[in-house]
N, CA, C and O atoms as a GROMACS GRO file, in nm:
protein
  444
    1MET      N    1   0.085  -0.117   0.000
    1MET     CA    2   0.000   0.000   0.000
    1MET      C    3   0.089   0.123   0.000
    1MET      O    4   0.192   0.130   0.067
    2ASN      N    5   0.046   0.217  -0.076
    2ASN     CA    6   0.123   0.340  -0.078
    2ASN      C    7   0.064   0.441   0.021
    2ASN      O    8  -0.041   0.417   0.080
    3ALA      N    9   0.130   0.552   0.037
    3ALA     CA   10   0.092   0.653   0.136
    3ALA      C   11  -0.045   0.713   0.106
    3ALA      O   12  -0.121   0.745   0.198
    4GLU      N   13  -0.076   0.727  -0.020
    4GLU     CA   14  -0.205   0.785  -0.058
    4GLU      C   15  -0.319   0.692  -0.018
    4GLU      O   16  -0.422   0.740   0.030
    5GLN      N   17  -0.303   0.563  -0.036
    5GLN     CA   18  -0.405   0.466   0.002
    5GLN      C   19  -0.423   0.460   0.154
    5GLN      O   20  -0.534   0.446   0.204
    6VAL      N   21  -0.310   0.471   0.226
    6VAL     CA   22  -0.317   0.470   0.371
    6VAL      C   23  -0.393   0.592   0.421
    6VAL      O   24  -0.476   0.582   0.511
    7THR      N   25  -0.364   0.709   0.361
    7THR     CA   26  -0.433   0.832   0.399
    7THR      C   27  -0.582   0.821   0.367
    7THR      O   28  -0.666   0.860   0.447
    8LEU      N   29  -0.614   0.767   0.249
    8LEU     CA   30  -0.754   0.750   0.208
    8LEU      C   31  -0.825   0.655   0.305
    8LEU      O   32  -0.940   0.680   0.343
    9GLU      N   33  -0.758   0.548   0.344
    9GLU     CA   34  -0.818   0.453   0.438
    9GLU      C   35  -0.844   0.518   0.573
    9GLU      O   36  -0.948   0.493   0.634
   10LYS      N   37  -0.752   0.600   0.621
   10LYS     CA   38  -0.770   0.671   0.748
   10LYS      C   39  -0.891   0.765   0.740
   10LYS      O   40  -0.972   0.772   0.832
   11HIS      N   41  -0.901   0.838   0.627
   11HIS     CA   42  -1.014   0.931   0.610
   11HIS      C   43  -1.146   0.854   0.603
   11HIS      O   44  -1.247   0.897   0.660
   12LEU      N   45  -1.145   0.739   0.533
   12LEU     CA   46  -1.268   0.659   0.523
   12LEU      C   47  -1.309   0.605   0.661
   12LEU      O   48  -1.427   0.605   0.695
   13LYS      N   49  -1.212   0.558   0.739
   13LYS     CA   50  -1.242   0.507   0.873
   13LYS      C   51  -1.296   0.620   0.961
   13LYS      O   52  -1.391   0.601   1.037
   14LYS      N   53  -1.233   0.738   0.949
   14LYS     CA   54  -1.278   0.853   1.029
   14LYS      C   55  -1.418   0.895   0.987
   14LYS      O   56  -1.502   0.923   1.073
   15ALA      N   57  -1.445   0.899   0.856
   15ALA     CA   58  -1.578   0.938   0.806
   15ALA      C   59  -1.682   0.834   0.846
   15ALA      O   60  -1.794   0.870   0.884
   16THR      N   61  -1.646   0.706   0.839
   16THR     CA   62  -1.739   0.600   0.879
   16THR      C   63  -1.771   0.609   1.027
   16THR      O   64  -1.887   0.598   1.066
   17ALA      N   65  -1.669   0.630   1.108
   17ALA     CA   66  -1.692   0.643   1.252
   17ALA      C   67  -1.779   0.764   1.282
   17ALA      O   68  -1.867   0.758   1.368
   18MET      N   69  -1.755   0.875   1.212
   18MET     CA   70  -1.834   0.997   1.234
   18MET      C   71  -1.979   0.976   1.191
   18MET      O   72  -2.070   1.016   1.263
   19THR      N   73  -2.002   0.913   1.076
   19THR     CA   74  -2.140   0.889   1.031
   19THR      C   75  -2.212   0.791   1.123
   19THR      O   76  -2.331   0.807   1.150
   20ASN      N   77  -2.138   0.689   1.172
   20ASN     CA   78  -2.200   0.596   1.268
   20ASN      C   79  -2.238   0.669   1.397
   20ASN      O   80  -2.346   0.645   1.453
   21PHE      N   81  -2.151   0.757   1.443
   21PHE     CA   82  -2.180   0.834   1.564
   21PHE      C   83  -2.300   0.925   1.543
   21PHE      O   84  -2.389   0.931   1.628
   22VAL      N   85  -2.304   0.996   1.430
   22VAL     CA   86  -2.415   1.087   1.401
   22VAL      C   87  -2.545   1.008   1.384
   22VAL      O   88  -2.650   1.051   1.434
   23SER      N   89  -2.540   0.894   1.315
   23SER     CA   90  -2.662   0.815   1.298
   23SER      C   91  -2.710   0.760   1.432
   23SER      O   92  -2.830   0.750   1.454
   24GLY      N   93  -2.618   0.725   1.521
   24GLY     CA   94  -2.656   0.681   1.656
   24GLY      C   95  -2.724   0.791   1.733
   24GLY      O   96  -2.826   0.768   1.799
   25ILE      N   97  -2.669   0.914   1.726
   25ILE     CA   98  -2.730   1.029   1.793
   25ILE      C   99  -2.869   1.055   1.736
   25ILE      O  100  -2.964   1.079   1.811
   26VAL      N  101  -2.882   1.051   1.604
   26VAL     CA  102  -3.012   1.075   1.540
   26VAL      C  103  -3.112   0.966   1.582
   26VAL      O  104  -3.228   0.996   1.611
   27ALA      N  105  -3.067   0.841   1.586
   27ALA     CA  106  -3.156   0.731   1.625
   27ALA      C  107  -3.205   0.750   1.768
   27ALA      O  108  -3.323   0.730   1.796
   28VAL      N  109  -3.116   0.787   1.857
   28VAL     CA  110  -3.154   0.810   1.996
   28VAL      C  111  -3.251   0.927   2.006
   28VAL      O  112  -3.349   0.921   2.080
   29ALA      N  113  -3.224   1.035   1.931
   29ALA     CA  114  -3.312   1.152   1.934
   29ALA      C  115  -3.452   1.116   1.882
   29ALA      O  116  -3.552   1.158   1.939
   30VAL      N  117  -3.458   1.039   1.774
   30VAL     CA  118  -3.588   0.998   1.718
   30VAL      C  119  -3.662   0.908   1.817
   30VAL      O  120  -3.782   0.925   1.840
   31ALA      N  121  -3.589   0.813   1.877
   31ALA     CA  122  -3.652   0.723   1.974
   31ALA      C  123  -3.706   0.802   2.094
   31ALA      O  124  -3.816   0.775   2.142
   32LEU      N  125  -3.628   0.898   2.143
   32LEU     CA  126  -3.673   0.979   2.256
   32LEU      C  127  -3.795   1.064   2.218
   32LEU      O  128  -3.888   1.078   2.298
   33SER      N  129  -3.794   1.121   2.098
   33SER     CA  130  -3.908   1.204   2.059
   33SER      C  131  -4.035   1.119   2.042
   33SER      O  132  -4.144   1.162   2.078
   34ILE      N  133  -4.020   0.999   1.986
   34ILE     CA  134  -4.136   0.909   1.973
   34ILE      C  135  -4.185   0.867   2.111
   34ILE      O  136  -4.306   0.865   2.137
   35GLY      N  137  -4.092   0.832   2.199
   35GLY     CA  138  -4.130   0.794   2.335
   35GLY      C  139  -4.200   0.907   2.408
   35GLY      O  140  -4.300   0.884   2.476
   36TYR      N  141  -4.148   1.029   2.395
   36TYR     CA  142  -4.211   1.144   2.460
   36TYR      C  143  -4.349   1.168   2.403
   36TYR      O  144  -4.444   1.193   2.477
   37GLY      N  145  -4.361   1.160   2.270
   37GLY     CA  146  -4.492   1.180   2.206
   37GLY      C  147  -4.592   1.076   2.251
   37GLY      O  148  -4.707   1.108   2.280
   38PHE      N  149  -4.548   0.952   2.257
   38PHE     CA  150  -4.636   0.844   2.302
   38PHE      C  151  -4.679   0.866   2.447
   38PHE      O  152  -4.796   0.852   2.481
   39TYR      N  153  -4.584   0.901   2.531
   39TYR     CA  154  -4.614   0.926   2.673
   39TYR      C  155  -4.710   1.043   2.687
   39TYR      O  156  -4.808   1.034   2.762
   40TYR      N  157  -4.684   1.151   2.616
   40TYR     CA  158  -4.769   1.270   2.624
   40TYR      C  159  -4.910   1.238   2.577
   40TYR      O  160  -5.008   1.276   2.641
   41LYS      N  161  -4.920   1.168   2.464
   41LYS     CA  162  -5.052   1.134   2.409
   41LYS      C  163  -5.126   1.039   2.504
   41LYS      O  164  -5.246   1.054   2.525
   42THR      N  165  -5.053   0.943   2.560
   42THR     CA  166  -5.115   0.848   2.653
   42THR      C  167  -5.164   0.920   2.778
   42THR      O  168  -5.275   0.894   2.825
   43GLN      N  169  -5.084   1.009   2.832
   43GLN     CA  170  -5.123   1.083   2.952
   43GLN      C  171  -5.245   1.171   2.923
   43GLN      O  172  -5.337   1.179   3.004
   44ALA      N  173  -5.245   1.236   2.807
   44ALA     CA  174  -5.359   1.321   2.772
   44ALA      C  175  -5.486   1.237   2.760
   44ALA      O  176  -5.593   1.278   2.807
   45THR      N  177  -5.474   1.120   2.697
   45THR     CA  178  -5.590   1.032   2.683
   45THR      C  179  -5.636   0.981   2.818
   45THR      O  180  -5.756   0.977   2.845
   46LEU      N  181  -5.542   0.943   2.904
   46LEU     CA  182  -5.579   0.897   3.038
   46LEU      C  183  -5.649   1.005   3.117
   46LEU      O  184  -5.748   0.978   3.185
   47ASN      N  185  -5.599   1.126   3.110
   47ASN     CA  186  -5.663   1.237   3.182
   47ASN      C  187  -5.804   1.261   3.131
   47ASN      O  188  -5.896   1.285   3.209
   48GLU      N  189  -5.820   1.256   2.999
   48GLU     CA  190  -5.952   1.278   2.940
   48GLU      C  191  -6.049   1.167   2.982
   48GLU      O  192  -6.163   1.194   3.018
   49HIS      N  193  -6.002   1.042   2.976
   49HIS     CA  194  -6.089   0.931   3.014
   49HIS      C  195  -6.119   0.932   3.163
   49HIS      O  196  -6.228   0.892   3.205
   50THR      N  197  -6.025   0.976   3.242
   50THR     CA  198  -6.049   0.986   3.386
   50THR      C  199  -6.161   1.085   3.414
   50THR      O  200  -6.248   1.061   3.498
   51LYS      N  201  -6.157   1.198   3.343
   51LYS     CA  202  -6.265   1.297   3.359
   51LYS      C  203  -6.399   1.237   3.317
   51LYS      O  204  -6.500   1.255   3.385
   52ASP      N  205  -6.398   1.166   3.201
   52ASP     CA  206  -6.522   1.104   3.153
   52ASP      C  207  -6.574   1.001   3.252
   52ASP      O  208  -6.695   0.994   3.277
   53ILE      N  209  -6.484   0.922   3.309
   53ILE     CA  210  -6.526   0.820   3.405
   53ILE      C  211  -6.587   0.885   3.529
   53ILE      O  212  -6.687   0.838   3.582
   54LYS      N  213  -6.526   0.993   3.574
   54LYS     CA  214  -6.580   1.062   3.691
   54LYS      C  215  -6.719   1.120   3.661
   54LYS      O  216  -6.808   1.116   3.746
   55GLU      N  217  -6.736   1.174   3.539
   55GLU     CA  218  -6.867   1.228   3.501
   55GLU      C  219  -6.971   1.117   3.496
   55GLU      O  220  -7.083   1.133   3.545
   56VAL      N  221  -6.934   1.003   3.435
   56VAL     CA  222  -7.028   0.891   3.426
   56VAL      C  223  -7.062   0.840   3.565
   56VAL      O  224  -7.177   0.808   3.594
   57LYS      N  225  -6.961   0.832   3.651
   57LYS     CA  226  -6.985   0.786   3.788
   57LYS      C  227  -7.080   0.878   3.862
   57LYS      O  228  -7.169   0.832   3.933
   58SER      N  229  -7.061   1.009   3.845
   58SER     CA  230  -7.152   1.103   3.912
   58SER      C  231  -7.293   1.092   3.853
   58SER      O  232  -7.392   1.103   3.926
   59ASP      N  233  -7.302   1.071   3.720
   59ASP     CA  234  -7.434   1.053   3.658
   59ASP      C  235  -7.502   0.928   3.711
   59ASP      O  236  -7.622   0.929   3.740
   60VAL      N  237  -7.425   0.819   3.724
   60VAL     CA  238  -7.482   0.694   3.775
   60VAL      C  239  -7.529   0.713   3.919
   60VAL      O  240  -7.637   0.667   3.956
   61ASN      N  241  -7.449   0.780   3.998
   61ASN     CA  242  -7.490   0.804   4.137
   61ASN      C  243  -7.616   0.890   4.143
   61ASN      O  244  -7.704   0.866   4.226
   62THR      N  245  -7.625   0.990   4.057
   62THR     CA  246  -7.745   1.075   4.052
   62THR      C  247  -7.867   0.993   4.014
   62THR      O  248  -7.972   1.006   4.076
   63ILE      N  249  -7.852   0.910   3.911
   63ILE     CA  250  -7.964   0.826   3.867
   63ILE      C  251  -8.002   0.727   3.976
   63ILE      O  252  -8.120   0.703   4.000
   64LYS      N  253  -7.903   0.671   4.043
   64LYS     CA  254  -7.929   0.576   4.152
   64LYS      C  255  -8.007   0.644   4.263
   64LYS      O  256  -8.103   0.588   4.316
   65ASN      N  257  -7.966   0.765   4.298
   65ASN     CA  258  -8.038   0.839   4.402
   65ASN      C  259  -8.179   0.873   4.358
   65ASN      O  260  -8.273   0.864   4.438
   66ASP      N  261  -8.195   0.911   4.230
   66ASP     CA  262  -8.329   0.942   4.179
   66ASP      C  263  -8.419   0.819   4.184
   66ASP      O  264  -8.536   0.829   4.220
   67ILE      N  265  -8.364   0.702   4.148
   67ILE     CA  266  -8.444   0.580   4.149
   67ILE      C  267  -8.483   0.543   4.291
   67ILE      O  268  -8.596   0.502   4.317
   68GLN      N  269  -8.389   0.559   4.382
   68GLN     CA  270  -8.419   0.524   4.521
   68GLN      C  271  -8.521   0.618   4.583
   68GLN      O  272  -8.588   0.581   4.680
   69GLU      N  273  -8.533   0.737   4.531
   69GLU     CA  274  -8.628   0.834   4.586
   69GLU      C  275  -8.765   0.827   4.521
   69GLU      O  276  -8.856   0.901   4.560
   70VAL      N  277  -8.782   0.739   4.422
   70VAL     CA  278  -8.912   0.725   4.356
   70VAL      C  279  -9.012   0.670   4.456
   70VAL      O  280  -8.980   0.583   4.537
   71ASP      N  281  -9.133   0.722   4.450
   71ASP     CA  282  -9.237   0.684   4.546
   71ASP      C  283  -9.270   0.536   4.543
   71ASP      O  284  -9.311   0.480   4.645
   72VAL      N  285  -9.253   0.471   4.429
   72VAL     CA  286  -9.289   0.330   4.418
   72VAL      C  287  -9.202   0.246   4.512
   72VAL      O  288  -9.251   0.150   4.571
   73TYR      N  289  -9.076   0.283   4.526
   73TYR     CA  290  -8.985   0.203   4.607
   73TYR      C  291  -8.979   0.247   4.753
   73TYR      O  292  -8.917   0.179   4.836
   74LYS      N  293  -9.041   0.358   4.785
   74LYS     CA  294  -9.039   0.401   4.925
   74LYS      C  295  -9.127   0.311   5.008
   74LYS      O  296  -9.243   0.288   4.974
   75GLY      N  297  -9.075   0.262   5.116
   75GLY     CA  298  -9.151   0.179   5.207
   75GLY      C  299  -9.173   0.037   5.159
   75GLY      O  300  -9.248  -0.038   5.222
   76VAL      N  301  -9.111  -0.002   5.049
   76VAL     CA  302  -9.128  -0.138   4.996
   76VAL      C  303  -9.005  -0.219   5.038
   76VAL      O  304  -8.892  -0.177   5.016
   77ASN      N  305  -9.029  -0.334   5.097
   77ASN     CA  306  -8.914  -0.415   5.139
   77ASN      C  307  -8.872  -0.508   5.026
   77ASN      O  308  -8.936  -0.513   4.921
   78LYS      N  309  -8.763  -0.580   5.047
   78LYS     CA  310  -8.706  -0.665   4.943
   78LYS      C  311  -8.797  -0.782   4.907
   78LYS      O  312  -8.799  -0.825   4.792
   79VAL      N  313  -8.870  -0.831   5.002
   79VAL     CA  314  -8.961  -0.944   4.974
   79VAL      C  315  -9.070  -0.900   4.878
   79VAL      O  316  -9.104  -0.973   4.785
   80GLU      N  317  -9.127  -0.782   4.901
   80GLU     CA  318  -9.232  -0.732   4.812
   80GLU      C  319  -9.177  -0.706   4.672
   80GLU      O  320  -9.244  -0.734   4.573
   81ILE      N  321  -9.056  -0.651   4.664
   81ILE     CA  322  -8.995  -0.626   4.533
   81ILE      C  323  -8.972  -0.758   4.461
   81ILE      O  324  -8.998  -0.768   4.341
   82LYS      N  325  -8.924  -0.860   4.532
   82LYS     CA  326  -8.900  -0.992   4.473
   82LYS      C  327  -9.032  -1.051   4.423
   82LYS      O  328  -9.036  -1.111   4.316
   83THR      N  329  -9.139  -1.034   4.500
   83THR     CA  330  -9.270  -1.083   4.460
   83THR      C  331  -9.316  -1.014   4.331
   83THR      O  332  -9.366  -1.079   4.239
   84LEU      N  333  -9.296  -0.882   4.326
   84LEU     CA  334  -9.332  -0.808   4.204
   84LEU      C  335  -9.250  -0.854   4.084
   84LEU      O  336  -9.303  -0.869   3.974
   85GLU      N  337  -9.120  -0.878   4.105
   85GLU     CA  338  -9.035  -0.925   3.996
   85GLU      C  339  -9.079  -1.062   3.948
   85GLU      O  340  -9.077  -1.089   3.828
   86ASP      N  341  -9.117  -1.149   4.040
   86ASP     CA  342  -9.165  -1.283   4.003
   86ASP      C  343  -9.294  -1.273   3.922
   86ASP      O  344  -9.312  -1.344   3.823
   87LYS      N  345  -9.385  -1.185   3.964
   87LYS     CA  346  -9.510  -1.167   3.890
   87LYS      C  347  -9.483  -1.113   3.749
   87LYS      O  348  -9.546  -1.156   3.652
   88ILE      N  349  -9.391  -1.021   3.740
   88ILE     CA  350  -9.356  -0.965   3.608
   88ILE      C  351  -9.296  -1.074   3.520
   88ILE      O  352  -9.329  -1.083   3.401
   89GLN      N  353  -9.210  -1.157   3.577
   89GLN     CA  354  -9.150  -1.267   3.502
   89GLN      C  355  -9.256  -1.363   3.450
   89GLN      O  356  -9.250  -1.407   3.336
   90LYS      N  357  -9.355  -1.395   3.536
   90LYS     CA  358  -9.464  -1.485   3.497
   90LYS      C  359  -9.548  -1.423   3.386
   90LYS      O  360  -9.585  -1.490   3.290
   91LEU      N  361  -9.577  -1.294   3.400
   91LEU     CA  362  -9.654  -1.226   3.296
   91LEU      C  363  -9.579  -1.224   3.163
   91LEU      O  364  -9.640  -1.242   3.057
   92GLU      N  365  -9.448  -1.203   3.169
   92GLU     CA  366  -9.370  -1.202   3.045
   92GLU      C  367  -9.371  -1.340   2.978
   92GLU      O  368  -9.381  -1.349   2.856
   93SER      N  369  -9.361  -1.446   3.058
   93SER     CA  370  -9.364  -1.580   2.999
   93SER      C  371  -9.502  -1.609   2.940
   93SER      O  372  -9.513  -1.669   2.834
   94ASP      N  373  -9.608  -1.566   3.010
   94ASP     CA  374  -9.744  -1.582   2.957
   94ASP      C  375  -9.760  -1.505   2.826
   94ASP      O  376  -9.821  -1.556   2.732
   95MET      N  377  -9.706  -1.386   2.820
   95MET     CA  378  -9.713  -1.305   2.698
   95MET      C  379  -9.640  -1.375   2.584
   95MET      O  380  -9.685  -1.373   2.469
   96GLY      N  381  -9.527  -1.438   2.616
   96GLY     CA  382  -9.452  -1.512   2.513
   96GLY      C  383  -9.534  -1.627   2.458
   96GLY      O  384  -9.536  -1.648   2.336
   97ARG      N  385  -9.602  -1.700   2.544
   97ARG     CA  386  -9.686  -1.811   2.498
   97ARG      C  387  -9.803  -1.758   2.415
   97ARG      O  388  -9.839  -1.817   2.313
   98MET      N  389  -9.862  -1.646   2.458
   98MET     CA  390  -9.971  -1.586   2.381
   98MET      C  391  -9.923  -1.544   2.243
   98MET      O  392  -9.994  -1.563   2.144
   99ASP      N  393  -9.805  -1.487   2.235
   99ASP     CA  394  -9.750  -1.446   2.105
   99ASP      C  395  -9.732  -1.567   2.014
   99ASP      O  396  -9.762  -1.561   1.895
  100GLU      N  397  -9.682  -1.677   2.072
  100GLU     CA  398  -9.663  -1.798   1.992
  100GLU      C  399  -9.797  -1.850   1.939
  100GLU      O  400  -9.808  -1.890   1.823
  101LYS      N  401  -9.900  -1.850   2.025
  101LYS     CA  402 -10.032  -1.897   1.982
  101LYS      C  403 -10.090  -1.807   1.874
  101LYS      O  404 -10.148  -1.855   1.778
  102LEU      N  405 -10.072  -1.675   1.892
  102LEU     CA  406 -10.121  -1.583   1.790
  102LEU      C  407 -10.047  -1.603   1.657
  102LEU      O  408 -10.107  -1.594   1.550
  103ASP      N  409  -9.918  -1.629   1.665
  103ASP     CA  410  -9.842  -1.656   1.543
  103ASP      C  411  -9.894  -1.782   1.474
  103ASP      O  412  -9.906  -1.785   1.351
  104GLN      N  413  -9.924  -1.886   1.551
  104GLN     CA  414  -9.977  -2.009   1.493
  104GLN      C  415 -10.112  -1.983   1.427
  104GLN      O  416 -10.139  -2.034   1.318
  105ILE      N  417 -10.196  -1.904   1.493
  105ILE     CA  418 -10.328  -1.872   1.437
  105ILE      C  419 -10.312  -1.795   1.307
  105ILE      O  420 -10.382  -1.822   1.209
  106LEU      N  421 -10.220  -1.698   1.306
  106LEU     CA  422 -10.196  -1.620   1.184
  106LEU      C  423 -10.146  -1.709   1.071
  106LEU      O  424 -10.188  -1.692   0.957
  107ILE      N  425 -10.058  -1.801   1.102
  107ILE     CA  426 -10.006  -1.893   0.999
  107ILE      C  427 -10.119  -1.980   0.945
  107ILE      O  428 -10.126  -2.004   0.825
  108GLN      N  429 -10.207  -2.028   1.033
  108GLN     CA  430 -10.316  -2.114   0.989
  108GLN      C  431 -10.418  -2.037   0.905
  108GLN      O  432 -10.474  -2.092   0.810
  109THR      N  433 -10.441  -1.910   0.938
  109THR     CA  434 -10.538  -1.832   0.863
  109THR      C  435 -10.485  -1.791   0.725
  109THR      O  436 -10.564  -1.764   0.635
  110ARG      N  437 -10.355  -1.787   0.708
  110ARG     CA  438 -10.295  -1.749   0.580
  110ARG      C  439 -10.297  -1.865   0.481
  110ARG      O  440 -10.284  -1.844   0.361
  111ARG      N  441 -10.314  -1.985   0.530
  111ARG     CA  442 -10.313  -2.101   0.440
  111ARG      C  443 -10.439  -2.116   0.368
  111ARG      O  444 -10.454  -2.209   0.289
   0.00000   0.00000   0.00000
């Protein structure tokens, strides 16, 4: 190897090392900016959803209080409510059977 080739090789090694160093710095900067953006966006979304959850929770509590203050439920114990629910369930099943019978009648009349 002659002196010119040795000098060229030194310059190439120096340029390669410099570009590797610069690309490493750029990669770290890009990774940090993406990480910061992700963190910022995530925090903003969490804060927004936290506010929404608190609003929904207060709405649910308001509705719960309104339901509990309805005159129908005042002075009614759990046994009476259970009895009413059972009666409603029975009526719904009876209505289902009536619907089926009416459907059968409609099918027979169409023939």
